[in-house]
C-alpha angles and dihedrals in degrees: 000000000000119000117244116241115235118234105241093200093057094062098051113147117234115260119244096232096057117094125232093257117073118243115262126225089251090059093047096050124066123250093249092054091050090048091051092048092050091049091050091049090050091050092051091049091050092049091049091050090050091051091050091049092048091049091049091051092049091051090048091051091049091050092049092048091050091048091049090050091050092048088059094047108096094196092054092048092048093050094046100041123102115266092212102098094165093081090060095058 
């Protein structure tokens, strides 16, 4: 059988100047990059909120238009009205 080659990068010894805790992404990236990413995230959230609001308004307008159409439909009003005419005397 063939011998397996060892990966030399896997057995790297730890450097003396690195601390015990691993570096975080915030530490690796510059402050300006983090600021840009946060601004971009805020923009995306605002756009998503605007899309949700626009969609909600469109649904509200559709519902109002349908209700207005049904209010003008005599058959619908007759079928959905109360059959107790005594209370309107």
